[in-house]
Every structure is written in structure tokens, then in C-alpha cells.
N, C-alpha and C positions, 0 to 999 in steps of 0.2 A: 504494500500500500504506500502511495506517495505521501510525503509529509504535507499536511494541510497548510494552505496559505495562512500566514499569520501565526504559525506554530511557535515562533520565537517568543511569543508573549505567554506561553503556557507556564504554569507553575511546575515545580519538580514532580509533584504527585501526578499532574496531568500528563507530563512527558512519560512517566512510567506506565500509566494506563494506555497511552497512545502506542507505546512500544509493545505492550501486552497485546493490543489489538492486532498488530502486524504478525506477532508470533502465533496468535490463535488462527488467523487467516491461513498461515502456512501449514497449520495442522489439518486443514480440511474439515471433514465432517466431525471430527473429534472436538474441534474448537467451537462448533456452532452453539451448543448450549450456553457456554460462557459468553459468547458474543451476544446472544439474545438477551441474557441478563444485563449486559452492558448497554442495551438500548435505552435504559433509564439513567445513564450516567449523568451527573449534574453538569458536566462541561459540554457545551454545544459543540466545540471543536472535536472532542473525543467521540461524541455521538455521531458526528458526521463521518468520522473515520470508521466507526462500527457499521454504519449504513453502507458505506462503500464496500467494506469487506464482505458483508452478508450478501450484497447484490452481486459481487464478483464470484462468490462461491456457488451461485446458481441453484440447481435442483436440490442439493443436499440441505440447503438452508430454507427452502420455501415452506415445507411442512412445519418446522418448528416456529417460524415467524408467524404463520397463519394461526397456529395454536396459541401463541402469545397474544395475538390480536383478538382471539376469541375469548380467552379465559383470564388474561392478565390486564384488566382495564382499570387498574387503580392509579395509573400514572399517565397524565396527558403527554408528557415528553416521550414516554415509551410508545404510546399509540401513534404519535406523529412520526417517530423514527421508523416504526414498523411499516407504516404506510409508505414512507419514502423508500425503504429497502425493497419492499415488494414491487413498487412501481418501477424501480430501476433494475430489478433482478434479471440476470442473464439466463435464468432457468425457465423452464416451461411451467408457468404458474397458473395457467387458465383453469385446469381441473380443480385445483385446490381453492382457487378464488371463487369459482362458481359454487362449490360446496359451501364456502363461507357466506355466499350471497343467499343461502337457504336458511341461515341462522334465525333463531327466534328473536334475538336481541336486535331491535332496529338499528342501534348504533353500530353494531358489527356489520350489518347489511349496508349501511351508508358507507363505511370504510371500504368494503368489498367493491361497491359500485364505483367509488372514487378511483380505486386502484385499477379496476378494469378499464375505466375511461382513460386514465393516464397511460396505460399500456396499449390503448387503441385495439383492444381485443375484439376482433370481429366475431369470434366464437360466442361472445357474451351478448350479442345484440338481442337475441330473442328473450333471454332472461332479463336484460335491462328494460326491454319493452314491457314485459310483464310488471316489473318493479315500478314503472312509471305510473301504474294505477294502484300502487300499494296503499293501504289505509293510512300509513304514516306519511305526513307531508315531507319530512326530512328525507326519507327514503326515496319518495317520488322525485323530489328535486334533484337529489344526487344521481338518480338514474337518468333523468332528463339531461343533466349536464354531461354525464358520461356519454350518452348518445350523441351529444353535440361534439364531443372530442373525437369520437370514432367516425361519425357520419351517419345521419339518420335516415337515408333514403330507403333502406330496406324495412324500416318500421314506421313508415309515414302514417299508416292507418292508426297505429297506437298513439302517435303524437297528435293526430287530429282529434282523437277522443279526449286527450288531455286538454288540448286547447279549447275544446268545446265544453269542458266539464263545468266551467263557471267558478272553479277554485282559483282565486287570484294567485296564491303562492305557487301553484303548479302551472297555470296558464302563462304567466309572464315569462319564465325561463323557456317554456316550450315554444313560444312564439319565435324566438331567435333561431332555435334548432330547426324548426319547421321551415323557416325562410331559407336557411343555408342548405337545406336538403336539395333545392333545385327541382323538386318533383312537382309536376303540374297539379297534383292533388292538393298541394299546399295553398294554392291561390284562393280557392273558394272559402275555406275556413278563416284564412287571414283577412280576406275582404269582409267577412261577416263581422269581425272584431272591430272594423273601422267605425261601426255604429255605436261602440261602447267607449265613452270618453276615457275610461281607465286604461284601455289598451290601444287607443287610436294611433298615437304617435309611434309606439313600438311596432304595431302591426304594419303601419306604413313603411317603416324602415325594413321590416322583414319582407314585405312585398318587393321592395327594391332589390333585396338580396337574392330573390328567386331567379332573376335574369329571364323571367318568362314574360313575353309580351302581353299575355292575357292579364297581367297585373296592371297594365296601363289604365284600363277602363275604371276599375274601382279606385285607383289613385286619383285620377282627374275628377272623379265624382265628388271628392272632398272639396273641390274648388267651389262647389255650390254653397259651402258654408262661409259665413263671414269671418273676417280676421286675416291680417297679413301673416300671422304666425303659422296658420294652417297652410297658406300658399307656400311659404318658405319650406315647411316640412315636406310638402308634396314635391317641391323642386329637388330637395335632397334625395328623396326616394326615387324620383324619375332619373336623376343623374346617375345614381348607383345602378339602377335597372339597366340603363344604356351601357354603362361600363361592364356590368356583369354579363350582359348578352354578348357584347363584343369579345369579352374574355372567353366565353364558352364556345361561341359559334363564329368568331372572326369578324362580325359586322354588327353595327348598331342600327342599321337602316330599318329592319322590321319594327323595332320599337318606335323609331321616329315616324314611320308610316302609320302605325297604330295610334300614336299621339295625335298626329294631324287629322286622322279620321275620327277621333273621339271628342273633339272640342271645336267650338267656334273660334277659329284661330285669332282674328283681330281682338276679340274680347279677352281671350286668354292671355295674349301678349300684354294687354293693358294690366291685367291682374298681376302678372309676374313683374312687370316693370314697376308698378306701384309698390310691390313688396320689397323692392331693393332698398327703400328707405328703412333704416333700422336693422338691415340684415348684417350678420357678421360675415367674416371673410369666406368661410366655407359655404355659407348660404348664397353669397354673391357668385361664387364660382359655379355652384349648381344652377342658379338662375340663368347665368350666361349659357351654360350647356343646353338648358331647356329652350331658351330663346333661339339658339342656333338650330336646334332640332325642329322647332315649329316652322322655320323657313320663311318667316315674314319679314319683308323689308321694313316694316313699321318699327322693328326693334333697333334699327341701325342708329337713329339719333340718340338712343339711350345707351347703346353699347359703346359708342365712341368716347364719351367722357370717362368710362371705366378703364380706358387705355392708360390713364394717368394714376390708376389706383395701385394698391400693393401688387408686387410681382405676380402672385398666383392669380389674382383677379384680372389683372391686365392681360395675362396670357390666355385666360379663359375667354375674355372678351375678344381678343384677337382671333382665337380659334373659332368663336361663334361667327365673327365677320367672314372668316374664310369659308365656313360652312354655308353661309348665306350667299357666297359667290360674289362678294361686293368689294374685292380687293382692287378693282379698277374703277369703282364708282367714284364720282367726283367728290363726294363727301369724305370718303376714306383718303383720297389723294390730298384733299385739303388738310386732313389730320396729319398726313405724312409731311406736308410742306410746313405746316404751322407748329408741329410738335417738337418737343425737345429730344435730346439723344435717346433716353429710355423708350419713349413712344416710337421713335423711328426704328429702334432696334427690334421692337415687337412686330412692326408692320413690314419691314423690308423682307424678312424671310417668306412672307406670304405673297409677295408680288410676283406675278408671272406674265401678265398681259403687256403687250407692246404699247398700249395706251398710257402706261405708267412711266415710260422712258424718261420724259422730261422731268417729272417730279423726282425720280430716282437720281437723275444726273445732278439735281440740286443738292442732294444729300452727299455728293462727293466733296462738297465744301464744308461739311459739318465739322464742328470743333472737336468732336469725339472720334478718335481713331477707329474704334470698333464700328461706329456708324459708317465711316468712309469705307471700311473693308466690307461691311455688309452690303453697301450700295454697289460696290464692284461685283460681289457675288450675285446680287439681284440682276444687274445688267447682263452678266454672263448667262443667267437663267432665262431672261427675257429673249435674248438672241437677236437683238437689234444692232446690226453692224454700224449704224450711224453713231453709236455711242463711243466707238473706238477712239476717235479724235479727242474726246473729253477725258478718256482714261490715261492717255500718255502723260499729262502733267503730274499724275500721281506717282510716276516713277521717281519723282524727286521728293516724295513724302518722307518726313523724318521717322515715320513708324514703319518698321520692317514688315509687319503683318499687312499693312495697307499696300506696300510695294508688291508684295507677293500676290495679294488678291487682284491688284490692277494688272499685273503681268499675266496671271492665269486667265483673267477675263479677256484680255487682248488676244491671247492664244486661242481661247474658246471661240471668240467672235470672228476672228479674221477680218478682212476688209481690203478693198482695193487701196486704201490709204496706209495700211499697216507697214508695208515695205518702206515707203518713203519716210514715214514718221519714225520708224525704228532706225533707219540709216542716219537720220538727222539726230536722233537722241544718242546714238553711239558716239557722236562727236561732241557731246555735251561737256561743259566744263566740270560737271560734277561726276566724280568717280562712280557713285552709286547709280546714277542714271545710265552711265556707260555700261556698267555691269548688267543692269536689267535689260537694256536694249540689246546687248550681245546675246543674252539668253533667248530673247524673242527671235532674233535673226537666226540663231542656231536652230531653234525649234522649227522654224519654217524652211530653213535650208536655202535661203535666197542666193542665187548665183552672184548677184551684185554685191553681196556682203563679203566676198572673199578678200578684197583689198582692205576692208575695214578690219577684218580679223588679223590679217598679216600686220597691219599697222599697230593693232592693239597688242601684239606680242612684245612691243617695245614700250608699252604704256608705263608711265612713271608709277602708277599704282599697282602693287603686286597682285591684288585681288582681281583687278581688271585683266591682267595678263593670264591669270589662272582660268578665268571664265573664257577668254579667247582660246586658250589651249583646249579646254574641254569642248568647245563648239566646233573646232576644226573637223572632227570626224563626220559631222553631219552635213558638210558641204561636199557636193558631188563634183570634185575637181581634183585631178592628179596633183596639182600644185599645193593643194591643202594637205595632202598626205606627205608630200615632200617637206613642207614646212614643219609638220608635226614630227617627222623622223629627225629632222635637224635639231629641233628643240629638245628631243630626247637625249641629245649629246651636249646640252648646254652646261656651262661650268657651275651654274647655281643648282644645288641639289633639289631645292624646292621646285624649281622649274622642271628639272628632269623628272621628278616624281609626278608632277601634274601631267607631263607629256606621256609618260609610261602608262599612267592611269587612263588617259584618253585613247591610247592605242588599243585598249581593250574594247573600245566601241567601233573599231575599224574592221578590217577583214584580215583573215589569216594568210595573207600573201607572204612570200618568202622574206622580203625585206622587213616586214613587221615582226615576224617570228624571230628573225635573227637579232633584231634590235632588243626584243623583250628577253631573249635568252641571255644576251650580253648583260642586260640590266639585272639579271639574277645574281651577278657577282659584283654589283655596284657597291662602292664603299659606303653609300648612304642606306640606312636600314629602310627608310620609307620607299626609296626607289625599288629595293628588293621586294618589299611588301606588295607594291602595286604590280610589279612584274609577275609575281606568282598569281595574283588575281586575274590579270589580263590574259595570261596564257591559258588559264582555266576557262575564262569567258569565251575565248576564241576556239576552244575545243582542241587544243594542241596536244593530242595524246602522246606524241613522240617526246614531248617535253616532261612527261610525268616523272621519270627518274630524277631529273634535275630539280623539279619542284619538290619532290619528296626529300631530296637532300637538304632542302631548306628547313625541314622539320628539326634539324639539329642546329639551326641558327642561334646565335647568342642573343638575338633580340626577340623577346616574347611575341611582339606583334607581327614579326616576320613569320614566326612559326604558325600563328593563327592565319596569316595570309596564305601560307602554303596549304593549310588544311582547306581554306575556302577555295583555293584554286583547284586542288585535287577533287573537291566536291562536285565540280562541273565536268569531270572526266569519268569515263565509264570502263576503263581497262582494268586488267588484273593488278597492275602496279599501283594505280590509284586506290583501288579497293583495299589491297593489303596494307597500304600506308595509312589509310583512314582507320582501319580496324586496330592497327597498332596505336595510333594517336588517341583512340577512344579510351585507352587504358592509361593515358598520361596523368601524372600528378598535377600538372598545370591545369587548373580548372577551366581557364579560357580556351586552351587548346582542346581539352577533352570535350567541352560543349560544342565547339566549332566542328569537331570530328563527328559528334553525334548528329548534328544537323547535316553534315556531308553524307553520312551513311544513309540518312533518310532520303536525301536528294538522289543518290545513286540508284535507289530502288532495288538493290540486289537482295535476294532472300537471305544470304548469309549475314546480312547486317542485322537481322531481326533479333538474334540472341543478345547481341551487344546492347541494343536499344532497350530490350525488355529488362536486362540486368540493370541498366542505368535508371530505369523507372522506379527502382527500389533504393536508389541512392539516398543517403541521409541528408544530402544537400538539396534544398527545395528548388533552387534555380536549375540544377542539373536534372531533376525530375521533370520540371516544366519543359525543358529543352528536349528531353528524351520523348516525352509524350507528343510534343509537336512534331518531332522528326519521324515518328512511327506512323503518322497520320496517313501517308500515301502508300504504305506497304500492306500487303495481304499475306495471310498465312494463318494456320490454326492457333498460333500463340498470340496474335495481335489483338483480336477482339476481347478475349479474357483479360489481357493486360490493360486494355483501355477501360474495361468495366471496373477493374480493381482501382485504377487511377481515379475514376469518377467518384470513388468513395474515399479518396485521400483526405487526410486530416487537414491538409493545407488547402485553402480556398482557391488559390491560383492554380494549383495542380488539378484539383477537381473540376474547376470551371473550364480549363483547357481541354481536359479529357472529354467532358460533356459536349463541348463545342465540336470536337472532332467526331464523336459519336452521332451528333445531330446531323452531320453532313455525310455520314457513312450509309450508303444504300444497302439494300438486301434484307431478307426476312430475318436472318440471324441477328443483324444489328438491331432490328425492330424488337425482336424478342429480348435482347439485352436491355434496351431502353425501357421496355415494359417491366422487366425485372427490377431495374433501378427505381422506377416509379413506385412500384408496390413496396419496395424496401423503405421508401421515405428518405428524407434528408436532401434529396435532389429533385423534389417533386416538380417545382415550377420549371426548372431547366429541362427535365425529362419530358414534361408535357409539351413544352415548346418544340422539343426535338421530334416528338411523335407527330406533331402537326405539320412537319415539313413534307411536302409532296414528293418524296424521293422514291425511286424504284424499290419495291419490297415493303414499303410502309403499309399500304392498304392491305396487302395479303397477310402481313404479320399481325395487323390489328384485327382483321377478321378471324384469324386463327385464335387470337387471345379472347375475342368476344365469345367464342364457342364455350369457354369454361369460366368466364369472368363472373365475379360477384356483382352486386348492384352498384357499389361504389366505383369499382374499376371499369365496369361496363359504361357508366355514365361518362367517365373521363375519356375512354377510348372512342365513344361515339362523338364526343365534342371534338376530339382531335381530327376525326374524319371531316366534320363540318368545317373546321378551321382551314382545311386544305383548299376549299373552294374550287374543287375540281369535279367535273362530271363523273369521273370514275369513282371518286369518294362518295358522291351522292348515290351512285348505283350500289356501292358497298353497303350503305345504310339501308337501302331497300332490301338488299340481300340479307342483312342482319335480321330483318323482320321474319325471315324464314328459318332462322337458326333454332336448334332444339332448346337452347338455353333461354328461359323466360327473362332473366335479367338483361340479356342482350336485346331481346325484343322490346322490353320496356324502354331501355336507353335509346334504342333506335327510334322508337315512336316519339319520344319527347324531342329528340334532336330533329327529326324530320318535320315535326310540327313547327319548330323554330325556324327552319329554312323556308317553309311556306310555299313550296312549289305545288303545281296542280297534280303532278305525278305522285308526290308525297301524300296529298290529301286522299287521292283515290286508294292508295295502298293502306292508309290508316283506316279508312272507312271499311275496307274489306277485313282488316285485322280485327276491328271492333266487333265484327259480326261472326267471324269464324275462328279466331285464335283459341286454342284448346285451354289456355290458362285464364281463369276468371280475372285475375289481377291485371294481366296484360290487356284484356278486353276493356276493363274499366278505364285504364290509362288511355287507351286509344279512343274510346268513346268520349272521354273528358276533353282530350286535346282537339278532337273534331268539333265538339260543342263550343269550346273556347274560340276556335277558328271562326265559327259562324256567328259568334256573339257580336 
């Protein structure tokens, strides 16, 4: 057992007892009775150590802890510690806990329910559903809360009974669990509670959490009641409903359509606008979202002032304006012209229409560098070449981000004026402008630019000379290569290094290769570094032995450069050298070699990469995981799955990102396994939603045996793909033997709202062999028609 944080503050007696805990854990089953006794230790730190030890001991400790929880209830500290130990136990505790849930003492049953919920025990769902109707309110509430932790979709009917029971102490917690279930059967009972002032606000929130568009009608029905507070509550619920629907099915449009079809839009816009007064920030954000969904231009005058509000509100207002399609409207362009920097920063990313060019150009003179850069980005997005002439002055901007944005926009837009303007700028008195102009000329490769580049090789500014050198390979003229080769022999090592680096962008003709091979022995380390890389880029396989020799170079960065150069080659010499370098003590060389092994794609690289994925060094594990991404073999997928559960977030996220892009049924199975294991739920769900080959087949395979919770997520993943083939898979899932899959498919098809889906659901409502599936199908068809 690890020493607990803060243990340096323990008394001598506490240290002795903490030491005893470690010894008792090492004894295994023999130490359990004494550890159970120590659950009542007066020291919280010691008790925490006891809990950790009993949890780690697993199966052998479960029975004794359960017995203590049943029969030794004279000490609250012991009870709390026992609950914690069972909740965290690595053992299979379900059977013992279910037996504990049958106890006569309600307090024991409450503890059992709490533990089962914290362990997310799906085996306990039926028992917890029964306990939700227990005569004792404490037991009922504990069971309801446990169902909320596990997921209550499979016991919706039981939750509905609780919600409709009229018992305030039970109804209130059940409302939240029912809303989070996402089951269409939750909508009607929650809507009924809107008529009871005790539950109205909580029921409205729960309806928002359902993500079901059928919740729109009962929510907007509340707008008939007086009071801005109710309007704001409806806005919060509708905004969450849109977000939840988009999360589940990839789009919020069905909710927006239902909203517009359920209310008189002009009057409703007025109600929401009026409720802005006195609304807090979260309510203002929600109202903006609803106004955007309503799609009425009447909201624009009231949304515009919100652009000057707190960042969250201003962003929501800007998003609403974008949804209303008003980014080129004269009123919004007025806001762009008259607004300050923060307002312009909000609006510029939304601008796409060429009608906005003039106002965006005005923003190029804004006092704020971020606004000037955003204006450059907007002009590039608009695609109006007439703006190029106005962008060139920004090459002299004192802010590097603005210069980069202006250069990128010029390159994106092109123009008949670009060559003339760039040639003129290349002779500017300002070195920074000359550098930017040379980069533009090199990007386009204008023939007329060659004299400018040759002249710039003698520029008094060393950075201008380097840009000129790097641009020469992009000019299609023999004299450009001649100048570059001559520069590679310059007396200045910095100039030679820049030229050798640029040669890597040329062609592998004899003169170039000879120059680079000679540079491998240059007295300057940076020249040798770039020579290794350039030979690799040009694919000079015959140079592999000479590059490999640089792995013994005295300069560390040259050794890294040799690895990077070898990584571009595919012969035996390069492969053997990389495998050797992967075992280097120099961490930089080792990581570069791992990347190289991944780039070569040779099967013999896999064992080296898999071994590095278990390195104690986090950075090395991240590199190894990234490097193995493009390889295939029986060891690769299991290694990525292990890495997805790595204790380091960077390693886990990298592995999950790779799995998300990995096609095939096997990869899909692995993702589903990670999803059900928990801990990477959101990343795994996003990965399952990617429409890659093998995803649909793998999801259909899993649906055949999935429980209610998993089936709902798998069906949502299919919907989020937004592919015809995924829609067909959902229709096919209605014919699977598994009732859970059919229910999930029915709910999801109803959310998609196609004519084909409705026909299939009507048929399933009539002929499905499972009565619960028929009820779900009948309900969603009825909600559809409402």
C-alpha cells in the first residue's frame, strides 16, 4: 500500500497502525479480519489506508466486509469505510451485495443500494427497480439514485411508477433519473408533472435532458403561463434539449423544426426577448440559442446588443446570428464597422459572403492585432481577389501573427496583381517585408522572381538571405539550382546549412546528391544535420550507409538528423540502423528512431514499437503509440487498446485518436470494449460515430447481444454517422433477435424522422413479438403524429 498523502503529519501511534495495515494486506486472507476491525480506526488517514487495502484484496475481503456492514453498525466511521471499501473493491461483489440488499434492516439495504450504484452494477438493476417502490423512503431514494448512477433505461417503467406515485421525496430524485434515461416513455410522465408547481421546474429540466423532440410541445406549453421566470426556465430546457439531441443523433434540426411548428413564432420571439431583462448569464445564453432556432429575423435587433455582453453570451448571440443566416445583413455589417475589437473578433469568424468584403477590409486597420489577423483570415475565406491589394500593406505589420495571416490570405486568394505587388514588396526597405514577399514569390514560383532571389542572396539581413535560399528550389530554372549549389559551398556555415536544407526540396540529380554527400562531412554540425535530412527526403538509398555512420556523430542533433533521414528510406541498411537506434540511451535519438520505424512501415518494426509503448517515460510512450498508428499486425490492435487505458492522459488520448481512425470490424469491437469498460466513454463514443469501413458491421454485431444501455449508445453512434448505410443498419436492427437493440433502434429512428423510418416503426408497433418493444414503437409513432 502506498503511503497516504499527508502521512508526514501522523503521530507515532498512527504510523505504527499504518505500517500494520501494509503488513496485514501482504498476509492476504489471513489479514482480512484484523483489517475489518480497523475500519473503525479513529484516524481518517489510517482508515483510508484500510479501505484501500481491503479493496485491493478483492474477493477474499468482500464477505467479511459485507458481514460487518450487516451486523456491526455501532460505529458510523466503520459503516462509511465499509461502504467505501466495497464500492472500490476489485473483487466480484455483486452476489454478496444483492444478498445484502435483501436484509430486513432498511439501513443495510440503503448501504447495499448505494454501493451497487457506485459500482454501476448492471446485474442489480432489477433489484434496484424493485427497491424503488420499497415502503421505506430512504431505501427508495437510495435505489433511485443508484439507478441514476448505473443508467435507468432498462427500468423506465419502474421509474415512471415512482414519478407518478405522488410521494415528493421519491418523485423528485426520480425525475432526474427518468430524464437522463433518454427513453421516449419518459416524456409523457414528465410532461404531466409540469402541471404541478412543486415539480414544474425540475420536470422541465428533465425534459430537456431527454434529447427527445417530443419534449418540445409540453415545454413550449409552459409559455402560456405568465412570468418571465417561466420563459427563462423553458429556454434553459429547450437549449439543453437541442444540445442533447445533437449529442445523441448528430443534429439539432429536428428539435428546431418541432419548435417552429409548435408556436406562433413572432409572439414567441417577443416573449423570449422580453425575458432577457433580469436573466442571468446562463439564461441569456439559452435564450440566444432558442432565438436562433426559431429562425426569425425579428430577433436580430435584440441579438446585436448582446455582442457586447460577457464572452459566453456574446458568443451565443453571434452563433444565433449565424444560424439566422444574417452575417451579410446590413445591420450585422454595421455592428462589424461600429464595434470594438471584442465584437469584431466575434463576428469576423462568421463572415463568409463577398458582400462583406468592404467592411472586413476596414477591420484591417483595427488597433487590435488579433482583429487584423482575423480580418485577413475572413478575407481568405470570402475568396474575393480584389482584397489582395489591401493585404500587402500588412506585410509591414509589427505583429508576426498578422504578417503570417496576411501572407496566407494573399497565397489563398491569388490575383493578377499579386506578382507585381510581391516583386515590389521584395525590394522594400524593411527586412520583414522583404522576407514575407520572398515567401509569397517562392510559393507561386514566378519566373520573374529569379533575379530578385539571386539579388537577395547578398541581402544585408541574414534572415532575408535564408528565406531567399529556401525559395530557390521552387523556381523552375536551371540557374536557380546553380545558385543554390554554389551557396552550399559558401564560407558562412549558417548559409551552407540553409542551402543544404533547401537542396532537400530539389531533385535527386547527380550534382545535388554529390553536394549533400560532401556536406555529411562538413565541419559544421548543422550542415551535417541538414545533409542527413535532405538525403533522406530525396530518397537516396545509396547514401544510407553514410547517413547511418552519422549515428555515431559527436553532436546529438546530428544523430537525430541521421535517424530522421534514415526514416525516409526503405532499404535493409536503413531499417537495421533504425532498429539499433531505437535501443539508444539518448532519449531524443530513441524517439526519433521510433517515429522512423513507424514511417518505414516494415513488420519487423512492430516488436520494437510495442516494447516502447511500455516505457516508463511518458513522452516515449506517446511517440511509440503515434508511430505504430500506420502499421498492421496481430500485436498492434491489442497494444493500442492497452495504451487507450494508460494512466497518462496524453498517452490514452493519443491511442484513442488512432483507434478512432482505424477501420475494420476488429477495431470497432475494440472500441466497443473500451466503451463498456468506462473511463474513455466520450472518446470511444466519438470514435464509434466515425463512418469508417467496418464500423457499421461491428456495431450491428454488438447490437445483437447488447444490453439496453449499450444498445442505446450504439444506435446513437449509427445516427451520428449521417450516412444512408447507417440508416439502413438501424432499420436492420429492428429485425434483430435482441429486444434491447430493437428498442434502441426504434427510439433512434424516430429521432431521425424519415418516412422510411416511420413506416418501419408502424409495422414494428403492430407485429414485434416483444410487448415492451411494441409499446416503445407505438409511443414514438404517436409522438410523431402529435
